[in-house]
Each structure stands twice: as C-alpha cells, then as structure tokens.
C-alpha positions as a printed Julia matrix, in Angstrom:
220×3 Matrix{Float64}:
 -79.2   13.35  -50.94
 -79.0   16.66  -48.45
 -79.0   13.48  -45.22
 -76.48  11.96  -47.19
 -74.56  15.25  -47.56
 -75.16  16.18  -43.68
 -73.56  13.15  -43.21
 -70.84  13.03  -44.9
 -70.38  16.74  -43.1
 -70.8   15.77  -39.68
 -68.38  12.57  -40.45
 -65.52  14.81  -41.65
 -65.96  17.34  -39.09
 -65.45  14.51  -36.44
 -61.9   14.42  -36.13
 -61.89  18.57  -35.72
 -64.48  18.65  -33.03
 -62.08  15.97  -31.34
 -59.28  17.59  -31.17
 -60.71  20.81  -30.11
 -62.3   19.24  -27.11
 -58.63  17.67  -26.46
 -57.07  21.11  -26.44
 -59.58  22.74  -24.34
 -59.73  20.19  -21.46
 -55.99  20.53  -21.99
 -56.2   24.01  -21.61
 -58.62  23.51  -18.47
 -56.26  21.52  -16.96
 -52.8   23.68  -17.37
 -55.29  26.76  -16.43
 -56.27  25.08  -13.26
 -53.01  23.66  -12.18
 -51.82  27.52  -12.56
 -54.54  28.19  -10.42
 -53.81  26.02   -7.59
 -50.63  26.8    -7.67
 -51.46  30.9    -7.54
 -53.68  29.65   -4.56
 -50.47  27.52   -2.73
 -48.42  30.63   -3.04
 -50.83  33.11   -1.93
 -51.66  30.28    1.22
 -47.7   30.71    2.17
 -47.51  34.04    1.76
 -50.52  35.38    3.91
 -50.01  32.93    6.34
 -46.51  34.98    6.91
 -48.33  38.34    7.25
 -50.34  36.65   10.15
 -47.2   35.58   11.69
 -45.51  39.42   11.54
 -49.43  40.66   12.89
 -49.89  38.85   15.7
 -45.89  39.7    16.29
 -46.52  43.22   16.67
 -50.07  42.92   17.66
 -49.11  41.23   20.95
 -46.01  43.64   21.65
 -48.37  45.86   23.72
 -51.55  45.11   25.48
 -53.96  47.55   22.98
 -52.22  45.83   20.38
 -53.06  41.95   22.0
 -56.73  43.3    22.88
 -56.54  44.15   18.82
 -55.68  40.93   17.64
 -58.27  38.52   19.55
 -60.72  40.76   17.34
 -58.76  40.68   14.57
 -59.28  36.57   15.53
 -62.91  36.6    15.85
 -63.44  38.71   12.55
 -61.21  35.69   10.71
 -63.1   33.42   11.94
 -66.54  35.06   11.2
 -64.99  35.77    7.73
 -63.48  32.32    7.01
 -60.69  33.8     6.95
 -59.42  31.28    9.2
 -59.45  27.68    9.0
 -60.98  25.84   11.48
 -61.89  22.25   13.42
 -64.85  20.8    15.34
 -67.14  17.97   15.06
 -69.17  17.68   11.15
 -72.68  16.43    9.89
 -71.22  15.4     5.65
 -74.05  16.07    2.55
 -72.6   14.26   -0.22
 -74.03  14.24   -3.72
 -73.06  12.3    -6.83
 -75.02  12.15  -10.39
 -77.1    8.94  -10.89
 -76.07   5.71  -11.52
 -79.01   4.28  -13.21
 -81.56   7.28  -13.9
 -85.31   6.72  -13.27
 -86.59   4.98  -16.88
 -88.36   8.08  -19.07
 -86.43  11.13  -17.36
 -84.63  13.9   -18.96
 -80.4   12.98  -18.28
 -79.89  16.39  -17.88
 -81.92  16.65  -14.94
 -80.12  13.22  -13.87
 -76.9   15.14  -12.45
 -76.65  16.84   -9.61
 -76.78  20.92  -10.56
 -75.53  23.43   -9.15
 -78.9   24.68   -7.68
 -79.06  21.34   -5.98
 -75.9   22.16   -3.75
 -76.6   25.37   -3.31
 -79.93  24.42   -1.71
 -77.69  21.8     0.19
 -75.77  24.96    1.53
 -78.11  27.85    2.18
 -80.03  24.49    3.98
 -76.8   23.77    6.34
 -76.44  27.17    7.39
 -80.01  27.44    8.43
 -79.82  24.53   10.91
 -76.49  26.39   11.91
 -74.01  25.49   11.17
 -70.69  27.41   11.88
 -68.67  26.47    8.96
 -68.64  25.17    5.51
 -66.59  23.33    2.92
 -67.71  21.85   -0.63
 -65.27  19.45   -1.53
 -62.72  20.44    0.75
 -62.98  24.45   -0.69
 -64.2   27.02    2.48
 -67.35  28.94    2.18
 -67.85  32.87    2.75
 -70.29  35.2     2.39
 -68.77  36.23   -0.86
 -68.46  33.09   -1.92
 -70.72  31.65   -5.31
 -71.59  28.89   -6.92
 -72.53  28.21  -10.13
 -72.38  26.4   -13.53
 -70.31  26.74  -16.63
 -71.63  24.17  -18.71
 -71.63  21.2   -17.62
 -69.35  21.76  -14.76
 -70.27  23.17  -10.98
 -67.0   26.06  -10.2
 -67.37  27.13   -6.44
 -65.78  30.66   -6.64
 -64.09  30.08  -10.0
 -63.25  26.54   -9.08
 -64.28  23.4   -10.82
 -65.23  20.51   -8.49
 -65.41  16.86   -9.12
 -67.97  14.47   -8.81
 -68.93  13.52   -5.7
 -69.72  16.75   -4.2
 -68.73  16.46   -1.04
 -70.47  19.66    2.17
 -68.85  19.47    5.62
 -70.23  21.88    7.92
 -69.55  22.11   11.5
 -71.56  22.48   14.29
 -73.73  19.98   16.94
 -73.79  17.12   15.12
 -77.21  15.94   16.36
 -79.06  19.47   15.98
 -77.68  19.9    12.92
 -78.21  16.22   10.9
 -82.03  16.88   12.29
 -82.41  20.47   11.82
 -81.18  19.96    7.53
 -82.94  16.23    7.06
 -85.66  17.84    8.45
 -85.71  21.28    6.59
 -87.0   22.08    3.06
 -83.15  21.26    1.76
 -83.43  17.82    3.51
 -87.18  17.01    2.08
 -85.44  18.43   -1.47
 -83.01  15.73   -1.84
 -85.05  12.68   -1.0
 -86.91  14.59   -4.21
 -84.34  14.57   -5.91
 -83.5   10.42   -4.89
 -87.21  10.21   -5.86
 -87.44  11.6    -9.26
 -84.13  11.18  -11.04
 -82.07   8.88   -9.12
 -79.72  11.3    -7.67
 -77.61   9.67   -4.71
 -76.6   11.38   -1.45
 -76.46  10.91    2.13
 -76.51  12.88    5.5
 -74.12  11.43    7.94
 -72.62  13.03   11.31
 -68.62  12.6    10.89
 -66.03  13.21   13.5
 -63.36  15.76   14.13
 -62.56  17.5    10.84
 -60.75  20.69    9.48
 -62.24  23.46    7.32
 -58.87  25.44    5.62
 -59.55  28.76    5.49
 -61.15  30.66    2.61
 -58.78  32.98    0.26
 -58.71  36.45    0.68
 -61.88  38.34   -0.39
 -61.72  42.21   -1.46
 -65.03  44.17   -0.93
 -65.32  46.23   -4.29
 -68.34  47.96   -2.55
 -69.3   47.78    1.0
 -67.43  50.45    3.36
 -67.3   50.95    6.53
 -69.35  53.9     8.32
 -66.73  56.12   10.58
 -68.75  56.14   14.09
C-alpha cells in the first residue's frame, strides 16, 4: 500500500517537476543572454577607453613609454587580444561508457578541465582560452550541478581548450606531462573522449576586465 501511494504521488508531481525544470532552463537561457549582451557592451566601452588612453599617452615621449608599459602589462594580464600558433585540446563525455562504470563519472568534470589548463600553462603556454573564454590569473573553473562554469559562465560540450605557444614543444610537453597522462587514464577508465593537436594561427579574445579586491601595490 505504501509503495502504491508513493508511486501515485510521484506520478502526480511529475508534471509540476517538468514544468519547474522548463522554467528554470528558460531563466538560465535568459540570464545567459543578458550576460552576453552586457559583456559585449563592456567590451565595446573598454575599446573606447583604450582608444582614448592611447591617444592621450602618445602625445608626449613620456606618455609613449608609459603606453608601451601598459600594453606589456595588458598582455601579461590577459586584457589584450592575442594571436599565434596554438595547441588545441578537446574533451567530451564518453559516447559509450565502459560496462560497469558509474554514469556520473563518464563525463568531463570541472577538475578535468582544470588539469588540462594547468598542464598547458606548465608546458609553456603563453595564453589560454576555454570555449573562446580567455583565462587569467583570476579565472575560476568550477561546477554548478551538472554544468561547468568558467568565471560564472556555463560551458557547452565539447570543451575546447586553445593554448598559444610553440606547437611542437607545447604539445610534446603537455602529452608527456601529468595532465596528458591523466587524459589517457580518463579515456581508458571512463571512455572520456579527447584529442591533442597543433593548429594554425588562432585568435584569443581579451578577458573581461577584473577587479583586485585585496591585492594592493606597494610604493617604492
């Protein structure tokens, strides 16, 4: 009798659960679209600020030297779009999970992307982006439920990591390092699909401007 009652309650609540899920997905899509529009507006305003800054700094010799220093810092902090030869690492969930494995681990996790990104930095990458989102020292890769977020923006499969650097040495060092061996282990144990290949010229966008909340410069 208890089982029958529980089954009836579950079936009765199913339409409400489905409706809530649909509403939640719509809210997520709406908020993501709003975020994208706001990001584009910020990028457009930042370009205007950069143009005004460059024009003002180039008026004097001292300003020109300062402009060169600012450009170097922007390059190091990811605030400038860059291009160059790259290595591309692609990851995707298992197409056919190995028999007997837990379905929850037959998909790419946030820590898998973290490992790949850290491995590329360690192999000598000069700039890295995940699904077109530029990473900086302030970037965070984390999960929220089943979604993987980069700086609070959800990613969609497949996950593509692009790293600018010398393709031959970068690919070799990554594949032979802990991150590359980890990808092989994920493929063998859980069927996670991945590939590592050198690609031609790629363009990585500038990262969204960040704000330091605790770090402060020391004069002198």
